[in-house]
N, C-alpha and C positions, 0 to 999 in steps of 0.2 A: 297112823292116820286111818287105816282100814277099819281098826277096832272102833275108833271114835265115830267114823262115818256110819258104820252099821248100827251103832247105838242111836245115832240121830241126836236132836235136840241141842241143848246148849254145849254139851261136850264136842259135837261135831263142829259147831260154830267156833269154839275156841281153838280147836285144833287146826282148823283151816285158816283161821285168822292168824295164828302164830306162824304157821307154814308160809303163808303169803308175805307176812311181816319179815321173815327171815330172807325171802327172795327180794323183797323191796329193799332192805338193808344191803344185801349184796349188790343189787343194781345201782343204788345211790353211791356205794363205795366205788364201783367201777366208773360211774359218771364222774366223780371227783378226780380219780386217777387219770381218766381221759382227758378231762379239762386241764389238768396239770401238764398233760403231754402237749397240749396245743399251744403252750406258750412258746415264744421265739427261743431258738437255739436247743430245744429239747428234742427234735427229730431229725434224722438225717435227710428225710425228704418230707418237709412241712406240708400240712394240708393247706391248700390254697384258701385264703381268706373268703372267697365268695362261695365256697362249699362247706364251710365249717358248720354253719347252721343246719344245713341238710344232714351232715353227720351226726351232729348233736341230737337232732330230731330222730334220727334213725336208731341211735343207741339208747335214746331216752324214752322210746316208746315202751320198753319193758316196765319202767318204773310207774308210768301211767296204767298200765294194765294190772300190775300188782296192787295199785291203790284201788282200782275198780274191784279187783277180786276180793279185797278186805271188805269193801262195802257190800258187795253181794253175798258175802259169807254170812252176814247177819240175817238174810233172807233164805238163801239156799246154799248151804255149804258145797254140795255136789257140782253146782253150776260154777261157783268160785274156783273150785279145784279144776274144772275144765278151762277156765280162763288161765289160771297158772300154768296148765299143761300147753296152752296154745303158744305161751311166749317162746318155748325153744323151737317149736314148729315154724314160726315166723322167722327165727334167725337162721334155720336150716335152709329156707327158700329165698330169703332177702340176701342180696349179693350187692356189696358196695363197688362202685366203679373203681378201676385200678387207678392209682394216681399216675399222672402223666400220660393217661390214655385220651384219645380224642372224647369230646363231650357225648354222653349218651352210649358209649362203649361199655360193655361189661366184662368184668374180670373172668378169666377162664379157669 
C-alpha cells in the first residue's frame, strides 16, 4: 500500500480501492452472519425486537464508510485511507449497551 501511495496516480487509486473493497467484503460478510444470528432461537439471550435496528445500524456503519472510501479513492487515495482507518477507531470507542441492562446504561 505504501509503495503505491507514494507513487500516486492511478496505482494509488487502484490500491486503495482494492483495500477498501476487501474491508467492505468483510463488513458485508459480518452483517450477513450477524443478521443470521438475529433469527429466533439462535441466541441464548436474544436481542430485543425494539433494539435490533439500532444494533444493525451500529454494525452496518462500517459498510457505509467503506463505500465512501471507495468513492473518495478516485479523487484522493490518502483521504480514502484515512476513512478506512477511522472505522476501527469508531468501534474502539463505540460501546453497545449490555443486554438486560436498564435503558441508556452502558456496558462496563
